[in-house]
VOPAGU-2260 file (C-alpha; in pm, 1 decimal, decimal comma):
REM VOPAGU-2260
SITE   aa  ch    i         X         Y         Z
SITE  UNK   A    0   15352,8    3695,2    7839,9
SITE  UNK   A    1   15649,4    3788,4    8071,2
SITE  UNK   A    2   15699,6    4106,0    7881,4
SITE  UNK   A    3   15329,8    4196,3    7911,1
SITE  UNK   A    4   15353,6    4111,6    8287,0
SITE  UNK   A    5   15628,4    4358,8    8338,4
SITE  UNK   A    6   15448,5    4632,0    8163,0
SITE  UNK   A    7   15168,9    4562,5    8376,7
SITE  UNK   A    8   15343,9    4592,4    8696,7
SITE  UNK   A    9   15521,4    4902,9    8572,4
SITE  UNK   A   10   15193,1    5081,4    8497,5
SITE  UNK   A   11   15086,1    4980,7    8846,7
SITE  UNK   A   12   15377,8    5136,1    9002,1
SITE  UNK   A   13   15346,5    5465,9    8768,3
SITE  UNK   A   14   14989,9    5481,7    8881,8
SITE  UNK   A   15   15062,5    5460,5    9248,5
SITE  UNK   A   16   15321,9    5721,6    9218,5
SITE  UNK   A   17   15071,1    5938,5    9036,6
SITE  UNK   A   18   14814,3    5896,9    9295,6
SITE  UNK   A   19   15061,0    5976,3    9568,8
SITE  UNK   A   20   15182,6    6275,2    9413,6
SITE  UNK   A   21   14805,6    6392,5    9352,1
SITE  UNK   A   22   14731,3    6332,0    9706,7
SITE  UNK   A   23   15036,3    6520,4    9832,6
SITE  UNK   A   24   14949,6    6809,2    9619,0
SITE  UNK   A   25   14609,3    6830,2    9762,4
SITE  UNK   A   26   14732,8    6784,7   10115,2
SITE  UNK   A   27   14986,2    7058,1   10094,5
SITE  UNK   A   28   14726,3    7316,5   10044,6
SITE  UNK   A   29   14456,3    7187,2   10257,5
SITE  UNK   A   30   14616,9    7403,8   10568,6
SITE  UNK   A   31   14473,1    7177,2   10823,9
SITE  UNK   A   32   14817,4    7151,8   10998,1
SITE  UNK   A   33   15160,5    7324,7   10992,2
SITE  UNK   A   34   15327,5    7227,6   10683,3
SITE  UNK   A   35   15668,6    7117,4   10707,2
SITE  UNK   A   36   15931,4    7276,0   10476,2
SITE  UNK   A   37   16272,8    7107,6   10489,9
SITE  UNK   A   38   16568,3    7288,6   10386,8
SITE  UNK   A   39   16868,4    7081,4   10259,1
SITE  UNK   A   40   17235,0    7248,0   10184,1
SITE  UNK   A   41   17438,9    7157,6    9895,6
SITE  UNK   A   42   17780,5    7278,9    9770,0
SITE  UNK   A   43   17688,9    7383,4    9442,5
SITE  UNK   A   44   18039,0    7437,8    9279,7
SITE  UNK   A   45   18266,0    7245,1    9541,5
SITE  UNK   A   46   18450,4    7546,5    9664,6
SITE  UNK   A   47   18586,7    7567,6   10026,6
SITE  UNK   A   48   18447,8    7919,4   10044,2
SITE  UNK   A   49   18088,4    7751,8   10000,3
SITE  UNK   A   50   18185,6    7455,4   10233,7
SITE  UNK   A   51   18262,0    7729,9   10518,7
SITE  UNK   A   52   17929,5    7918,2   10447,0
SITE  UNK   A   53   17733,8    7591,5   10487,1
SITE  UNK   A   54   17893,8    7526,9   10801,9
SITE  UNK   A   55   17770,1    7840,4   10952,3
SITE  UNK   A   56   17421,6    7830,1   10847,0
SITE  UNK   A   57   17153,9    7738,9   11090,1
SITE  UNK   A   58   16759,7    7719,5   11079,5
SITE  UNK   A   59   16742,2    8087,1   11210,1
SITE  UNK   A   60   16873,0    8199,1   10845,1
SITE  UNK   A   61   16563,4    8054,7   10705,9
SITE  UNK   A   62   16292,0    8158,9   10950,2
SITE  UNK   A   63   16213,8    8492,8   10752,8
SITE  UNK   A   64   16034,0    8256,3   10503,9
SITE  UNK   A   65   15838,2    8119,8   10776,6
SITE  UNK   A   66   15746,9    8452,7   10940,4
SITE  UNK   A   67   15669,2    8590,1   10567,2
SITE  UNK   A   68   15426,5    8314,5   10514,1
SITE  UNK   A   69   15262,4    8356,7   10850,3
SITE  UNK   A   70   15232,6    8745,2   10803,2
SITE  UNK   A   71   15073,9    8705,9   10439,0
SITE  UNK   A   72   14844,7    8441,9   10570,7
SITE  UNK   A   73   14723,4    8697,1   10857,7
SITE  UNK   A   74   14663,4    8959,3   10570,8
SITE  UNK   A   75   14446,2    8710,5   10413,3
SITE  UNK   A   76   14274,0    8628,1   10744,7
SITE  UNK   A   77   14430,4    8269,6   10724,3
SITE  UNK   A   78   14683,0    8298,7   11016,9
SITE  UNK   A   79   14516,7    8014,5   11221,8
SITE  UNK   A   80   14498,1    7773,2   10925,2
SITE  UNK   A   81   14794,2    7851,8   10682,5
SITE  UNK   A   82   15146,6    7810,3   10855,2
SITE  UNK   A   83   15434,8    7642,4   10759,3
SITE  UNK   A   84   15736,7    7518,5   10984,2
SITE  UNK   A   85   16089,9    7548,8   10833,7
SITE  UNK   A   86   16312,0    7287,4   10920,0
SITE  UNK   A   87   16700,8    7238,2   10842,0
SITE  UNK   A   88   16768,0    6889,2   10706,4
SITE  UNK   A   89   17164,5    6918,7   10680,4
SITE  UNK   A   90   17414,2    6922,7   10424,6
SITE  UNK   A   91   17389,3    6667,0   10117,5
SITE  UNK   A   92   17701,7    6579,5    9948,2
SITE  UNK   A   93   17525,5    6433,3    9608,2
SITE  UNK   A   94   17441,1    6685,3    9342,3
SITE  UNK   A   95   17074,0    6684,0    9219,6
SITE  UNK   A   96   17000,5    6633,6    8841,4
SITE  UNK   A   97   17030,9    6927,6    8629,8
SITE  UNK   A   98   16703,5    7029,7    8457,3
SITE  UNK   A   99   16713,3    7053,9    8108,0
SITE  UNK   A  100   16793,2    7395,3    7923,3
SITE  UNK   A  101   16539,4    7446,6    7632,0
SITE  UNK   A  102   16460,2    7068,9    7650,9
SITE  UNK   A  103   16142,5    6914,2    7509,5
SITE  UNK   A  104   15837,7    6840,8    7709,3
SITE  UNK   A  105   15955,4    6466,9    7747,8
SITE  UNK   A  106   16290,5    6583,5    7860,4
SITE  UNK   A  107   16115,6    6785,8    8137,4
SITE  UNK   A  108   15902,4    6505,3    8253,2
SITE  UNK   A  109   16209,6    6279,5    8262,9
SITE  UNK   A  110   16419,7    6528,2    8460,2
SITE  UNK   A  111   16113,7    6550,7    8705,1
SITE  UNK   A  112   16116,7    6167,3    8764,5
SITE  UNK   A  113   16479,6    6175,7    8799,8
SITE  UNK   A  114   16464,6    6456,7    9051,8
SITE  UNK   A  115   16194,3    6307,6    9261,9
SITE  UNK   A  116   16381,8    5951,8    9266,3
SITE  UNK   A  117   16720,4    6151,7    9382,4
SITE  UNK   A  118   16533,3    6334,9    9668,8
SITE  UNK   A  119   16390,3    6007,4    9767,5
SITE  UNK   A  120   16754,8    5834,7    9767,5
SITE  UNK   A  121   16909,5    6125,3    9951,1
SITE  UNK   A  122   16684,6    6233,1   10216,7
SITE  UNK   A  123   16526,0    6044,9   10508,9
SITE  UNK   A  124   16255,2    6269,3   10640,0
SITE  UNK   A  125   16057,0    6149,5   10948,7
SITE  UNK   A  126   15712,4    6283,0   11008,8
SITE  UNK   A  127   15381,3    6327,9   10801,5
SITE  UNK   A  128   15391,6    6237,7   10448,1
SITE  UNK   A  129   15314,0    6544,3   10318,3
SITE  UNK   A  130   15634,8    6776,8   10340,0
SITE  UNK   A  131   15805,8    7008,1   10111,4
SITE  UNK   A  132   16179,5    6954,8   10052,5
SITE  UNK   A  133   16385,1    7241,6    9931,7
SITE  UNK   A  134   16727,5    7176,4    9798,7
SITE  UNK   A  135   16951,8    7490,2    9810,8
SITE  UNK   A  136   17260,5    7473,9    9578,0
SITE  UNK   A  137   17497,4    7736,8    9714,4
SITE  UNK   A  138   17762,1    7910,3    9488,0
SITE  UNK   A  139   18069,2    8140,6    9562,2
SITE  UNK   A  140   17990,6    8489,4    9432,1
SITE  UNK   A  141   18340,2    8550,0    9360,1
SITE  UNK   A  142   18342,5    8271,9    9106,5
SITE  UNK   A  143   17974,3    8308,2    8966,9
SITE  UNK   A  144   17825,8    8641,2    8830,7
SITE  UNK   A  145   17491,3    8471,4    8743,1
SITE  UNK   A  146   17318,0    8169,6    8853,8
SITE  UNK   A  147   17088,5    7916,8    8640,5
SITE  UNK   A  148   16744,7    7936,4    8671,2
SITE  UNK   A  149   16582,6    7772,3    8999,7
SITE  UNK   A  150   16293,5    7530,3    8980,8
SITE  UNK   A  151   15990,0    7446,9    9202,0
SITE  UNK   A  152   15786,2    7112,0    9161,2
SITE  UNK   A  153   15451,4    7085,6    9262,9
SITE  UNK   A  154   15472,1    6701,1    9179,5
SITE  UNK   A  155   15666,5    6561,3    9450,0
SITE  UNK   A  156   15678,2    6897,1    9649,7
SITE  UNK   A  157   16037,6    6970,3    9572,4
SITE  UNK   A  158   16253,1    7280,1    9502,5
SITE  UNK   A  159   16581,0    7301,8    9341,3
SITE  UNK   A  160   16719,6    7648,5    9414,2
SITE  UNK   A  161   17033,3    7823,8    9323,2
SITE  UNK   A  162   17162,1    8079,9    9547,4
SITE  UNK   A  163   17466,0    8277,2    9654,4
SITE  UNK   A  164   17710,8    8182,2    9946,9
SITE  UNK   A  165   17704,0    8526,6   10087,3
SITE  UNK   A  166   17573,8    8671,3   10408,4
SITE  UNK   A  167   17507,0    8998,8   10231,4
SITE  UNK   A  168   17276,1    8823,1   10003,5
SITE  UNK   A  169   17106,7    8609,9   10251,9
SITE  UNK   A  170   16789,9    8824,6   10248,5
SITE  UNK   A  171   16751,1    8812,6    9874,5
SITE  UNK   A  172   16825,0    8453,1    9874,6
SITE  UNK   A  173   16511,8    8414,1   10092,9
SITE  UNK   A  174   16306,5    8564,6    9842,3
SITE  UNK   A  175   16406,6    8325,2    9567,0
SITE  UNK   A  176   16356,4    8018,8    9825,0
SITE  UNK   A  177   16001,6    8160,5    9887,1
SITE  UNK   A  178   15915,5    8200,5    9506,6
SITE  UNK   A  179   16034,2    7858,2    9458,6
SITE  UNK   A  180   15864,3    7706,3    9753,6
SITE  UNK   A  181   15524,3    7858,4    9638,6
SITE  UNK   A  182   15573,9    7696,0    9297,8
SITE  UNK   A  183   15554,0    7347,6    9503,4
SITE  UNK   A  184   15214,6    7456,4    9619,2
SITE  UNK   A  185   15076,4    7550,1    9286,1
SITE  UNK   A  186   15165,2    7908,0    9233,9
SITE  UNK   A  187   15253,7    8032,3    8882,3
SITE  UNK   A  188   15497,9    8255,9    8746,4
SITE  UNK   A  189   15352,0    8639,5    8703,9
SITE  UNK   A  190   15612,3    8779,6    8488,6
SITE  UNK   A  191   15691,8    8799,3    8115,8
SITE  UNK   A  192   15961,6    8507,3    8040,9
SITE  UNK   A  193   16107,1    8717,4    7758,2
SITE  UNK   A  194   16172,7    9042,9    7955,8
SITE  UNK   A  195   16128,5    8938,4    8328,0
SITE  UNK   A  196   15907,6    9227,5    8378,3
SITE  UNK   A  197   15604,9    9165,6    8607,0
SITE  UNK   A  198   15270,7    9122,0    8404,6
SITE  UNK   A  199   14969,6    9339,7    8503,0
SITE  UNK   A  200   14763,9    9292,7    8688,1
SITE  UNK   A  201   14840,8    8979,0    8849,6
SITE  UNK   A  202   15214,9    9052,8    8879,9
SITE  UNK   A  203   15172,1    9369,5    9050,5
SITE  UNK   A  204   15128,6    9376,6    9439,1
SITE  UNK   A  205   14887,8    9692,4    9385,0
SITE  UNK   A  206   14740,4    9649,3    9059,8
SITE  UNK   A  207   14479,2    9943,7    9106,3
SITE  UNK   A  208   14750,2   10199,1    9257,5
SITE  UNK   A  209   14740,3   10514,6    9097,8
SITE  UNK   A  210   14954,0   10627,8    8945,0
SITE  UNK   A  211   15049,5   10262,4    8866,6
SITE  UNK   A  212   15422,3   10286,6    8909,1
SITE  UNK   A  213   15648,2   10292,4    9081,4
SITE  UNK   A  214   15505,1   10016,3    9282,6
SITE  UNK   A  215   15596,9    9995,1    9649,8
SITE  UNK   A  216   15617,0    9612,5    9688,7
SITE  UNK   A  217   15697,4    9330,6    9456,3
SITE  UNK   A  218   15444,7    9037,9    9394,4
SITE  UNK   A  219   15628,2    8739,1    9505,8
SITE  UNK   A  220   15569,0    8536,3    9184,8
SITE  UNK   A  221   15654,4    8827,8    8959,1
SITE  UNK   A  222   15993,5    8864,1    9155,3
SITE  UNK   A  223   16040,7    9224,5    9061,8
SITE  UNK   A  224   15901,1    9568,9    9187,9
SITE  UNK   A  225   15790,1    9756,6    8886,1
SITE  UNK   A  226   15942,9   10104,8    8901,5
SITE  UNK   A  227   15822,9   10199,5    8560,1
SITE  UNK   A  228   15634,3    9982,5    8305,1
SITE  UNK   A  229   15955,1    9899,8    8127,9
SITE  UNK   A  230   16176,8    9891,4    8448,6
SITE  UNK   A  231   16155,0    9672,1    8759,2
SITE  UNK   A  232   16410,7    9581,8    9031,8
SITE  UNK   A  233   16468,0    9286,6    9233,1
SITE  UNK   A  234   16347,8    9329,2    9596,9
SITE  UNK   A  235   16622,7    9320,5    9861,4
SITE  UNK   A  236   16433,1    9114,1   10119,1
SITE  UNK   A  237   16101,7    8961,0   10213,2
SITE  UNK   A  238   15982,4    9295,1   10378,8
SITE  UNK   A  239   15943,6    9436,2   10021,0
SITE  UNK   A  240   15724,6    9140,2    9896,4
SITE  UNK   A  241   15358,4    9048,7    9924,8
SITE  UNK   A  242   15156,9    8761,7    9790,3
SITE  UNK   A  243   14902,6    8905,3    9542,7
SITE  UNK   A  244   14540,9    8785,9    9501,4
SITE  UNK   A  245   14577,6    8521,4    9221,0
SITE  UNK   A  246   14875,1    8355,3    9409,2
SITE  UNK   A  247   14647,1    8329,8    9709,6
SITE  UNK   A  248   14388,3    8169,8    9530,7
SITE  UNK   A  249   14650,9    7930,6    9350,9
SITE  UNK   A  250   14779,9    7812,8    9707,7
SITE  UNK   A  251   14396,6    7796,0    9852,7
SITE  UNK   A  252   14422,7    8111,6   10063,5
SITE  UNK   A  253   14114,0    8245,0    9877,7
SITE  UNK   A  254   13803,4    8140,1    9671,3
SITE  UNK   A  255   13784,6    8210,0    9308,7
SITE  UNK   A  256   13567,5    8528,0    9256,4
SITE  UNK   A  257   13216,1    8477,9    9154,6
């Protein structure tokens, strides 16, 4: 009897968590109010070089993300109803759980729950309940040539983003941050997972352009600018990126075509 009671209580808790996550997902793209986006800084490799870099970062370093969303909202005639407010939540000493590499669906679900619990334990955000939390893990480029894949979770409105601790790469970092932020709102990847090449038409900023390549911009959820149909380059900044029509529909900026 006691065991059955514990299971019942656990099911109630899980149902409450699921309901809360569902409400947050819906509210995040209602665009009735400014959506707070909280940036948290983490020393990903524990080096002094990264620690020094983090001490010098300010909220101004991430305002290009806010401006990009505002400018793109204006392009979709949503400027008055689709804004975000980037805030700097400070430095977190604890390391977030590492997502599974080539794990099963169950592994991914368990990691997602762990990540949400870790975020709850390590942040104390005032204000409205619907907020996005982006955890930026910085790495010294002198020690790391490549970084692991970043992740954005719509359930929980959380992002775990790996970036380089370099002023020279700050603008490119903001492209990655924006990509993962849009994942938290429900936007999907628009590139081939095996080649990293943008998928036509949704992964192309100008899918009807003639000739099709080279493209002038990258679609944010494709992450690269097609130079030819087999070659694509990483954009240097958000000035070289746009939000495509399908992504706009996924974040509730446009209605589905009839």
